[in-house]
N, C-alpha and C positions, 0 to 999 in steps of 0.2 A: 585797526577794527576787523574782527573775525567775519569771514565771508558769511552771508545769510544762509541759513539751513533751508532748502527748499522742500516744499511738501508736492510730491508729483502722484497723480493717479493715472496709472498706465493702463489703458484699455485695449484688450486684443482679442482676437478669435482663437489663437492657439499660442501654447507656451510649453516648452519641454521642461521636465520629462513627462508631462501628462499627456499632451496631444500634439501630433505635428503633421502638417502636410508638406511644408516647405520651409525656407529661411526665416520667415516671420517668426516662427516658434522659437528658433535659437536666438534671434535678436530680442524676443519678449522676455527671455530668462536672463540674457547676458548683460543687456543695458541696464534694466533696473538694479541687477545685482551690483554692477560697477558703480552706479550712482549711490547706492546704499553705503558701499565700501568707502566712497568719498565723503561720507557723512551727511547725506541727504535721505529724506524719509520718502520712500517709494512704496506705493501699494499697487497690486496687480488686479485687474477684474477680467475674468474669463469665464465663458460658459461651461457648466459641467455636463459634458457629453457623456453617453453611456459608457465610454471605453475608460473613463477616469476611475481609478480604483480607490474608493475610500479608506479601506483599511490599510492598504499599502502606504498611502501618503498621510494617514491620520488626519483625514479631513473631518471637521466637527461642526455641529450646528452653533449658530450664534443666537441666543434667545431673542435680542432685540430685532433680529433680521429674518424672523420667521413669518410666513404667511403674509407677505406684502402684496398689494394689489396695483396694478396699472390697467388703463383701458387701452385695447388695441381694436379700433374699429368699433364694432359692436360687443366685442368680447370683453369680459372682465377676466383677466389673467392673473392667477396667483402664482407666486413663487417664493422662494426663499433664498438666503445667501449663506453659504457655508465658507469655512475658512481653514487655511493651513499655511505653513510656511514653505518657501521655496527650499527643497531638500538639499542637504549636504554643503551648506555655506556658512562662513564664519559670521557674516553679518545678517541678521534676519530680515527676509523681505516677506511681507504678508500678501497672501493671496486670497482674494474673494471669488468663490465660485457661484455663478448664477444657476440656481437649481430650479429646473421645471421639466417635469416628466415629459409632457407632451411635445414641447419643442426641441429639448436637448437630452434629457435622461434616457428616453426610449430609443436613441440613435447612437451607434458607435462611430458612424462616419460623420465627418464635420459639415460639408456643403453639399455632397453629391451623393444621391441615393445609389448604394452599391448594386442594386438589382437591376435598375434601369440605366445606369450610367448617366442620367440627367440631374441636373441641379435639384435640390428639393424645391417643390413648388411653393412652399410657404417660407422660403428663406427670407423674404421681406418682413413677415411677422416676427421671425425668430430674432432678426437683428435689430427690429424696432423695439422688441423686448429688452435686448442688451442696452440700447441708448437709453431707454426710460428707467431701466434698473439702476443706472449709474446715478441719476438724480435721486432716486429713492434711498439708494445706499447713503449717498452723502447727508441727506436730511435726517435720516434715521440715526446715523453714527454721530452726526455733528462735527465730523472730521473734515475740514475745509481746506482742500488742495489749493496751491498757487496755479498749478498747471494741469489741465487734463490733457494727456497725451494719447491720442486715438491713431490706430493704424489701420489703413486700407478700408475698402468700401464698407466693411462689416461695422465700421465705427463712424461712418460719414454722417449719420444723423445728429451725433452728439452736439457738434457746433451749431446746427440748424435750431434744434430745440433751445439751446442756451441763448441764441440772439433773437429768438421769437417767443415762444411759449413762456420762457423763464426770464424774459428780458427786465421785468419789474420785481423779480424776486430778490430781496435784500440778501438773502443767504448765498445766492449764486453769483452775486454782482460782481465779486472780486476774482472770479477763475479767467484764466486766459486759456486758449486752446492752441496745441500744436497738432497738426494732421501730417502723418507721415505716410507717403506712397511707397509701398514696396514693389509694386507692379502695376502700372497704369492699365494694363490690358485688361484686368479684371475689375468690373466697375460696379456690379450689383445692380443690374437693369431689371425692371419689373413693369408689368402692364400699368397703363395709366389709372386703372381701377384701384390700384394699390395706394393712390395718394390720399384717399378718403379715410383710410385707416390710420394715418400718420397723426391727425390732429394738429397739423401745421396750417398757418393761414393760406387761405386760397390763392393768393397772388403767387405763391411758389409753385402752383400747378400750371406752369408755363415755361416757355423757352428762357424766360429771363430768370426763372427760378431752377427747380430741379429737373425739369423735362429736357430730354434730348432725343431726337429721332422718334418723337411720339411716345417715350417711354420715361419712366421716373427712374433717376439715376442717383444712387446713394453716394458714389464717388464724387459727383458733381456737387452735391450738397456738402460734402466735407471741404471741396476746394473753395466754394463760394463763401462759406461762413466761419471757417477756422481763422484765428488771428494771424497765424503764420503756417506755411506748408513747407515741408522739406521731403526730399527723397534720398535715396540711398547712394548717390554719387553726384558730383558736380556736373560731369558731362551729361548724364541722364536728365538732370534738372533742365539744362539747356536744350537738349533734344526734344523733350516732351512740349516745350512752348515754342519750338520753331519748325519742327519737322512733322508733316501732316501724318505720316504713317504712325510714328511713335506717340504723337499726340492723341491718337486713337479717338477723334471726335471731341477732345476737350482742350485742344490746342488754344483756342481763343480764350477760353476761361483762365488757362494758366499763363497765357501771354498778358492779360490784363493784370495778373497778380505778380508780374515777374519780381517787383521789388519786395514781396513777402515770400519768395521761393528760394530755398537753400538746398545745397547738396551736402550730405555728410556720409562718407563711405562707412560701410558697416565694419565692425571689427571682427576678429575671429576668436576662437577660445584657444588661446596659446597653451593652455594645460592640457588640451586634448590634441592639438595640431603643433607639435614640436619635435623635430627629429632627435633632439637630445634627450627626450623623456618618453618617447612614443612606445608604449608597451606592445603595440601590435608589430612592430618591426622586428625582423630577425636580428638587426644590428643597429643600435642607435648611432647617430653621428652628429657632427657639427661642421661649421665652415672650416674649422682648424683641421678637421680629420675627414677629408672628403672620400679617401680610399675605402673607408668604411661603408660608404654608400654602395660601393660596387657589390658588397655581401647581399644587399637588398635586390640589386639588379639581377644577381645570379638566382635568388629565390624566386623573384618574379618569372624569370625565363623557365624554371624548373616547373613552376605552378602551371604554366600554360604549354608546357611541351616544346619550348623553343631550345635550339641549341645556343648556349650562352657564348657570347663573344663581346668582350668589353669594348671593342672598337665598332660594333654595330649598334647604332642609336635605337633605343626603345621609345616609340611614342605612345603615351598614355592618353585615354579619354575617359572621363567620369561624367555622366550627364544623363539628363532626362532626353529621350531620343525624339526630338520634334524638329520641325522645319526652323522655328525661330531660334534654335540652339545651333543652327548651321548644319544640320545632317543632310540637308539637300546638296549643300556643297561637298560634304565628305563623300556621299555616294557618287556624286558626279565625277570627282577626281580619283576614285578608288582604283580603278585600273592602273593609272599612272602611278599613284602612290606605291602600288604593289611591285612596279618596276624597279623602284629604288632600293638601295641596299638598306632597309630599315625592318624592324619588327614592330608590330602595332598591337596594343591591347585596349579593349573597350569594356567599360562597366556601365550598364543603365537598363532602364526600361522606357517604354513610351509607345510610339505609334507603331501599330502592328505591321505597316510596310516596312519599317526599318528593322523590326525582329526578323522579318522574312528575308530581308536584303542581307543583313549581317549574318544570319545562319548560313545562308548560301555560299557567303564569301569564306566562312570558316572551312567549309569543305573544299572550297576551290584554292585557297592559298594556305594549306596546313604548314606550320613552321614559321610562317610570316605574320599571320593574323590569328587572333583568338578573341573570343568575347565571352562575357558572363551576362546574360540578359536577366537581371534581377538587381536586388540591392544587397550589399555585403560590406558591412562597415570595415571589416578587418581587411578585406581586399582593396577597398578604397585607400586605406593608409599604406598597403604594400605598393599600390600603383604610384602613389605620390612620392613613396620613398625610393622606389626601384627604377622609375621611368627616367629617361634623360630629358624628353621633351613632353610638355603637357599641351595638347591641342584643343583649343577652345574658340571656334570660329563663329560665334553668335551673330545672328542677325541684329539683335538687340540684347542688352544686359543691364537691367537697372544697376546691380552692384556686382554680382558674382563672388563667389567665395573660394572656388578651387584654384583660380589663378593666384589668389594670396596664399593658398596652402602650399601651392607649387613653388612659389618664390621662397617661402620659408624653407622648403625642403630641397632648395638647390636643383628643382626639376624646372628646367627653363621654359617659360610659357611662350606659345605661339598663339596670338589672339587677333580677333578683328578689332579695328579702332571703333569702339562704341562704348557708351555708358561707363560702368565701373571699371570695365577693361582698360579703357583709354585713361583712367585716373590712377591706375595702380601699376600697370606695365609701362616700362619706358623702352622704346624701341632701341635695340643695340646699334651704335654709331660707329662703323669702322675707323672713321678719322679720329674720333676723340677717345674711343674706347668706353665711353658711357653707355649705360643702358643695362637692363635686366632681363630682356626678353625680345620676342620678334612680334612684329604687327604689320597687318595689311589694311588697306582703307576699303576699295572697292569690294562690294559683296559679290565676288565672282570667283568661280573655280580657278580661273588662271592666275588671279592675283594670290590666291592661297598657295598655289603650286610654286609660284615665284618666291614667295617668302620663305616657304618650306625649303626650297633648294638653297636659299641664302643660309638658312639655319644649318642645313646638313654640311655645307661647304665649312661654316665656322666651326662646327662640331670636330672636324678634322684637326683643327689647330687646338690642341689640348690646353695650351697655356691660356689663350684667349677665352676658351669655353670655360675654364675654371674661374676666370675672372667674372665672367657674366653670372655664373652661379653664385659666386660670392656676393656680387652686387645685390642679387635678389634676396640672399640670407641676411643681409643687413637691415632689412625693412622692418619698420614697427607697425603691424596691423593689430596690435593689442586693442581690447575694448577700452583700455585706459585712454588711448589718443582719441578714440571715437566719442567716448563718454565726456571728455573735456569739451569737445565741440558742441554736444548737446546741451551741456551746462551753459556755455556761452549763448547758445540760441534761446534757452528758457530766459536768461537774463536779458536778452535783447526784447523778448515778448513782454516781459514784465515792466521793462523800462518805456515801452511805447504807449504809456497810458494816455 
């Protein structure tokens, strides 16, 4: 018997190539695309922000989906849904754009006002509209999905509406919901007064319901009402229900749902991140031909004005520069790092204090340290292709992609044992010769230095180092592997009737 073809409505607040602030946008294109290539029908719903270019992407009106109405508090909100396909793909994935000038079209930025640097004060209403629009879309189209797959707090209301407001609606009775947490730290918290705009039953306006710390919490709504919850690595799934800091106020809610909580590591786009095909690299290479990697190392040294020496390890970092990414540890150990026989390159932007710190260090250690404070895709590829070691000492990391890119590129990762880092990097073991990277556990500068010294010592033994590189390059981080796990999860949800 052929496997059942599933219908999945994938709801997200960002998707490449249209709009992106983080990894969610990459997942929102890659996972639906891969599921479609496996023969399932996936459609995506995303808001149409001002930055989305209609002409470039051939976004068109849909007659049945024009001038729809929903109630948000006292307001009658009118919106339309436009459509196009995910560009440049063999198998077509349809996208529905939620089009409303007031909430989305008039703003190029997604969640934060670029002028004030603060979240938009009406983010509650904007994402109430997204949740309501999903039900309007389904009823007007008559396209009944098996699964509604919502992502992060922006989609947290959808399961709540389904289980309360629409619980007696025959058309919606067959849906199941999966809610994916990409980062639990962002929760969509709003003043208690927001609750009355939602149109949800009053009993949810309490600590038993959507309230936490006196605020309405959209993430909590998703966690309480979705059929199944997953997050983007197995270790992170365990951490958020057992660790107070990483549970970010929602640990108890997650602990109660631990039997419905799964972890699936994100895939990476192996068409873009693959050293054998990477157009950005001066020289392509593979696990069979690792000497070609040195051409990239030399190009990286030249780009940053370092003296090239194949025996001096180059440590690369690509990151947002925040405490949570471990940059408090990096700045703490920096003087000691600069005493070692290494060259260090950094690409990233973030907290102003780190911009100031790293700019100062560039002046202090020319020839040993260089940074580019900004984002540059080509440079990101050159660092992954040219560095020997990739440093990622995050305090927490739901999934992380750069450690996977590094493994694919034979750039040996040195990471902290947390979240997706712990699930993808295997600590090198001198006794067995197994492992693909280096890892430390205590979130302390001294633990990082100790593991770094171990890595540098190992680097001196070329034969062992090449083995570690090749171990990493054998990994399968394709979306194919992750999408299969999502399919299993969808089936689990549908079988739990």
